[in-house]
C-alpha positions as CSV (number, residue, x, y, z in Angstrom):
1,M,75.3,82.5,125.9
2,G,75.9,84.2,122.6
3,F,79.6,84.6,123.4
4,A,79.9,80.9,124.3
5,A,78.1,79.9,121.1
6,A,80.5,82.0,119.0
7,V,83.5,80.5,120.8
8,L,82.1,77.0,120.3
9,S,81.4,77.7,116.6
10,E,84.9,78.9,116.1
11,W,86.4,75.9,117.9
12,V,84.3,73.5,115.8
13,S,85.4,75.3,112.6
14,E,89.1,75.1,113.6
15,A,88.6,71.4,114.5
16,V,87.1,70.7,111.1
17,L,89.9,72.5,109.2
18,N,92.5,70.6,111.3
19,A,90.7,67.3,110.5
20,I,90.7,68.1,106.8
21,A,94.4,69.1,106.9
22,I,95.2,65.8,108.7
23,Q,93.1,63.8,106.2
24,D,94.9,65.5,103.2
25,K,98.3,64.9,104.7
26,T,97.4,61.2,105.4
27,Q,96.1,60.8,101.8
28,A,99.3,62.4,100.4
29,E,101.5,60.1,102.5
30,L,99.4,57.1,101.3
31,S,99.7,58.2,97.7
32,F,103.5,58.6,98.1
33,A,103.8,55.1,99.6
34,N,101.7,53.6,96.8
35,I,103.7,55.3,94.0
36,R,107.0,54.4,95.7
37,N,105.9,50.7,95.8
38,E,104.9,50.8,92.1
39,L,108.2,52.3,91.1
40,I,110.2,49.7,93.1
41,F,108.1,46.9,91.6
42,I,108.5,48.0,88.0
43,L,112.2,49.1,88.3
44,A,113.0,45.7,89.8
45,R,111.0,43.6,87.3
46,R,111.8,45.3,84.1
47,P,115.2,45.4,82.2
48,K,117.1,48.6,81.5
49,T,118.8,49.3,78.2
50,N,120.7,52.2,76.7
51,R,117.3,53.7,75.9
52,G,116.0,53.6,79.5
53,L,113.5,51.3,81.3
54,E,111.8,48.8,79.0
55,V,108.2,48.4,80.1
56,G,106.5,46.9,77.1
57,E,106.4,43.6,75.2
58,F,109.8,42.5,74.0
59,V,110.3,43.2,70.3
60,S,112.4,40.0,70.1
61,E,111.5,37.6,72.9
62,P,114.6,36.6,74.9
63,T,115.4,32.9,74.7
64,G,117.3,30.7,77.1
65,T,118.0,31.2,80.8
66,S,121.8,30.7,80.9
67,F,124.0,33.7,81.9
68,Q,125.2,34.0,78.3
69,D,121.6,34.0,77.0
70,V,120.6,36.7,79.4
71,M,123.6,38.9,78.7
72,N,123.2,38.6,74.9
73,A,119.4,39.0,74.7
74,D,117.8,42.0,73.1
75,Y,115.5,43.6,75.7
76,T,114.2,46.3,73.5
77,S,110.4,46.6,74.0
78,D,107.5,48.5,72.4
79,R,107.2,50.9,75.4
80,L,109.8,52.9,77.1
81,V,110.2,55.0,80.3
82,T,113.1,57.4,80.0
83,L,115.5,57.9,83.0
84,D,116.9,61.3,82.1
85,G,114.5,63.4,84.2
86,R,111.7,63.9,81.7
87,P,108.3,63.8,83.4
88,H,105.8,61.0,83.2
89,V,102.2,61.0,84.4
90,M,101.4,58.1,86.8
91,A,98.9,55.9,85.0
92,S,97.6,54.6,88.3
93,N,96.9,58.1,89.7
94,Q,97.0,60.9,87.1
95,R,97.1,63.6,89.8
96,Y,100.8,62.8,90.2
97,A,103.8,62.8,87.8
98,V,107.3,61.5,88.3
99,R,110.6,62.5,86.9
100,L,113.2,59.6,87.1
101,Q,116.9,60.4,86.9
102,D,119.5,57.7,86.6
103,G,122.1,58.3,89.3
104,K,124.9,57.4,86.8
105,G,124.0,60.5,84.8
106,L,124.8,62.9,87.7
107,L,128.0,64.2,89.3
108,N,128.8,61.9,92.2
109,I,130.3,64.2,94.8
110,N,131.6,61.2,96.8
111,I,134.1,60.2,94.1
112,A,134.4,63.3,91.8
113,T,138.0,64.3,91.1
114,A,139.3,67.8,91.6
115,E,139.4,68.3,87.8
116,H,135.8,67.4,87.4
117,L,134.7,69.6,90.3
118,G,136.6,72.5,88.8
119,R,134.9,72.0,85.5
120,F,131.5,71.7,87.2
121,F,131.9,75.0,89.0
122,E,133.1,76.7,85.8
123,T,130.0,75.3,84.0
124,I,127.4,76.5,86.4
125,Q,129.4,79.7,87.1
126,P,128.8,80.4,90.8
127,E,129.3,84.1,91.1
128,G,131.6,85.4,93.8
129,E,132.9,82.0,94.8
130,N,136.4,80.6,94.6
131,H,136.4,77.3,92.7
132,S,139.5,76.1,94.5
133,L,137.8,76.8,97.8
134,L,134.7,74.7,96.9
135,T,136.8,71.9,95.5
136,D,139.3,71.7,98.4
137,T,136.8,72.0,101.2
138,L,134.8,69.1,99.7
139,M,137.9,67.0,99.3
140,D,138.9,67.7,102.9
141,Y,135.4,67.0,104.2
142,R,135.3,63.5,102.7
143,D,138.9,62.3,103.2
144,E,140.0,60.5,106.4
145,D,143.1,62.5,107.2
146,D,143.5,65.8,109.0
147,L,145.8,67.5,106.4
148,T,144.4,70.7,105.1
149,R,144.5,71.5,101.4
150,L,145.6,74.9,100.2
151,S,142.0,76.3,100.2
152,G,140.5,73.5,102.3
153,A,139.2,73.2,105.8
154,E,139.5,70.5,108.5
155,E,137.9,70.0,111.9
156,A,139.6,73.0,113.6
157,D,138.3,75.4,111.0
158,Y,134.7,74.1,111.5
159,V,135.0,74.4,115.3
160,R,136.1,78.0,115.0
161,R,133.0,78.8,113.0
162,N,130.7,76.8,115.4
163,L,129.9,74.3,112.5
164,Y,129.5,70.6,112.5
165,P,132.9,69.0,111.9
166,P,133.6,67.2,108.6
167,A,132.4,63.6,108.1
168,N,135.8,62.4,107.0
169,G,133.9,59.8,104.9
170,R,131.2,59.5,102.3
171,L,128.4,62.0,102.2
172,M,125.0,60.4,102.9
173,S,123.1,62.8,100.5
174,P,123.9,65.7,98.3
175,W,122.3,68.0,100.8
176,E,125.0,67.2,103.4
177,A,127.3,69.3,101.3
178,Q,125.4,72.3,102.6
179,R,127.4,71.9,105.8
180,I,130.7,72.3,103.9
181,I,132.6,75.6,104.3
182,G,132.1,77.6,101.1
183,W,129.2,75.5,99.8
184,T,126.8,77.0,102.3
185,T,127.1,80.4,100.6
186,S,126.9,79.1,97.0
187,P,123.2,79.7,95.9
188,E,123.8,78.8,92.3
189,I,124.7,75.3,93.2
190,W,121.6,74.8,95.4
191,N,119.2,76.6,93.1
192,M,120.1,74.2,90.3
193,Q,120.0,71.2,92.6
194,F,116.6,72.1,93.9
195,E,115.2,72.7,90.4
196,R,116.5,69.3,89.2
197,P,119.2,66.9,90.4
198,V,122.7,67.4,89.1
199,M,124.6,66.0,92.0
200,T,124.3,62.6,93.7
201,T,125.8,60.4,96.4
202,C,124.6,57.1,94.8
203,G,126.7,54.0,95.4
204,S,126.7,53.0,91.7
205,S,129.8,53.6,89.6
206,G,130.2,54.7,86.0
207,F,128.9,57.6,83.9
208,N,125.9,57.3,81.6
209,P,125.9,60.0,78.9
210,N,122.4,58.8,77.8
211,T,120.9,60.2,81.0
212,A,123.1,63.1,82.1
213,P,121.9,66.7,82.0
214,P,123.9,69.1,79.8
215,E,125.9,70.6,82.7
216,I,127.1,67.1,83.7
217,L,127.9,66.2,80.1
218,A,130.1,69.3,79.8
219,T,131.7,68.5,83.2
220,L,132.6,64.9,82.6
221,I,133.4,64.8,78.8
222,D,136.8,66.5,78.1
223,G,136.5,69.4,75.6
224,L,132.7,69.5,75.5
225,S,131.1,72.9,75.7
226,I,127.6,73.5,77.1
227,S,126.2,74.1,73.6
228,G,127.8,70.9,72.5
229,A,126.2,69.1,75.5
230,D,122.8,70.5,74.4
231,R,123.2,69.0,71.0
232,L,124.1,65.6,72.5
233,V,120.9,65.7,74.6
234,E,118.8,66.4,71.5
235,Q,120.5,63.6,69.5
236,R,120.2,60.9,72.1
237,K,116.4,61.5,72.2
238,T,116.2,59.8,68.8
239,M,119.3,57.7,68.9
240,P,120.7,56.8,72.4
241,F,124.4,56.2,72.5
242,R,125.7,52.6,72.6
243,N,129.4,53.2,73.1
244,A,132.1,55.9,73.6
245,R,132.7,56.1,69.8
246,N,129.0,57.2,69.3
247,V,129.5,59.9,71.9
248,G,132.7,61.1,70.3
249,D,131.3,61.2,66.8
250,A,128.2,63.1,68.0
251,A,130.3,65.6,69.9
252,G,133.0,65.9,67.2
253,L,135.7,64.9,69.7
254,I,138.3,62.2,70.0
255,L,137.7,60.7,73.4
256,V,141.0,59.3,74.7
257,N,142.5,58.8,78.2
258,Q,139.2,59.8,79.8
259,P,139.5,59.9,83.6
260,F,136.3,58.0,84.0
261,F,134.6,55.1,82.3
262,F,131.3,55.2,80.4
263,S,128.4,53.0,81.3
264,F,125.5,53.2,78.9
265,I,123.0,51.2,80.9
266,P,121.2,52.9,83.8
267,G,122.3,51.9,87.3
268,R,120.5,50.6,90.4
269,C,120.2,54.1,91.9
270,I,117.3,56.3,90.7
271,V,116.6,59.8,91.9
272,V,112.8,60.4,91.8
273,D,110.8,63.7,91.8
274,L,107.2,63.0,92.8
275,I,105.0,66.0,91.8
276,D,101.4,66.7,92.8
277,R,100.0,68.2,89.6
278,E,97.2,70.0,91.5
279,T,99.3,71.7,94.2
280,N,102.7,71.5,92.5
281,E,104.2,70.1,95.7
282,R,107.3,68.0,95.0
283,I,109.0,65.3,97.0
284,R,112.4,64.0,95.9
285,F,113.9,60.7,97.1
286,S,116.8,58.5,96.1
287,L,115.9,54.9,95.5
288,T,118.6,52.2,95.4
289,L,117.8,48.6,94.4
290,L,119.6,45.9,96.3
291,P,118.8,42.7,94.4
292,R,121.2,40.6,96.5
293,Q,119.5,41.5,99.8
294,R,116.7,39.0,100.2
295,E,115.1,40.6,103.2
296,Q,115.2,44.2,102.0
297,P,116.0,44.3,98.2
298,W,115.7,48.1,98.1
299,Q,116.4,51.2,100.2
300,I,115.4,54.8,100.3
301,D,118.6,56.8,100.6
302,Y,117.0,60.1,101.5
303,V,113.7,62.0,101.2
304,L,113.3,65.7,100.7
305,N,110.4,68.1,100.4
306,I,111.4,70.6,97.7
307,P,110.8,74.2,98.8
308,K,107.8,75.9,97.2
309,A,110.1,78.5,95.6
310,Y,111.5,75.7,93.3
311,T,108.2,74.0,92.4
312,G,106.9,74.8,89.0
313,S,103.8,73.7,87.2
314,L,103.8,70.7,84.9
315,D,100.7,71.8,83.0
316,Q,102.5,71.5,79.7
317,I,103.3,67.8,80.3
318,D,102.1,65.4,77.6
319,P,99.3,63.3,79.3
320,E,100.1,60.5,76.9
321,V,103.6,60.2,78.4
322,T,102.8,57.9,81.3
323,F,104.5,55.7,83.8
324,P,102.6,52.3,83.6
325,S,100.7,50.8,86.4
326,P,101.7,47.4,87.7
327,E,98.6,45.9,86.1
328,E,99.8,47.1,82.7
329,I,103.1,45.4,83.3
330,V,101.9,42.1,84.7
331,G,98.6,42.0,82.9
332,A,95.4,40.5,84.0
333,T,96.5,37.0,83.0
334,G,100.1,37.4,84.2
335,K,101.4,36.7,80.7
336,A,102.9,40.1,79.9
337,A,106.6,40.1,79.3
338,V,108.5,40.3,82.6
339,F,112.3,40.3,82.9
340,T,113.4,37.5,85.3
341,G,116.9,36.8,83.9
342,L,119.0,38.7,86.4
């Protein structure tokens, strides 16, 4: 009887622990869904400017509803959420913080040129890797033909290595690049990407120097060093760039014949890191707004649980830097400033 009681007691203890674990997981999933819905609501309802996401009362109330009125209006507000990866505590649930990164501020590996890829690899300095190999295998992976570049690889090369064949099309997420020959053995790339996003597969076009991390500024602005990129990041915190001339003046460069075009307003694709401040667990997902799709005006491009080795504490985060709750945006009376022009 004593043995049976001990077994029963151990079984009950395990059942209780399992129930607690399931409850914690369910609560975390519910929190994730709630925060995701808050982000979608506010990102869709509020205007974006060269400063970021405007979430306060408009400094100068927009007038008129015509297309011209909407395009010429000043949407600067008295409260801002930055979209350059800086952390914000969720006002609705302070256990969680979010880091929002505009997809236009990242290296889009679906459209990056060989020149940009080469500069990217030189900037992050992957040791022991051939930059030409990394560039050519990516270009071969995403193009539709079966012609192999000098250092590239096509389907036959993958079959010989018992690997998945190339997609011959757009990559669905940056993590798909881990299948590409050469990329699988480049830890510097993935260490950086896990720590904070530097690459994207977002569908939006243009490059936003107001939201790009230093490595991407140095990659996509001709003649800019990493130290110069650091200075641009510090300067834009107080004076976000409005045009290419602002960027050139701040960098001390004459920007001519750039192989890309600047876009100083954040796009419709945002990469989100959701961080549990108690456990330091982190989920990353890519959110794309689709305003023309009435039935589903948004989509989650991918979701990833960041490995624990890359999750750091956010204890030093300023608790006053918050992402507002929907109630703060709409207000109890529904009269708070809401962008409805586009």
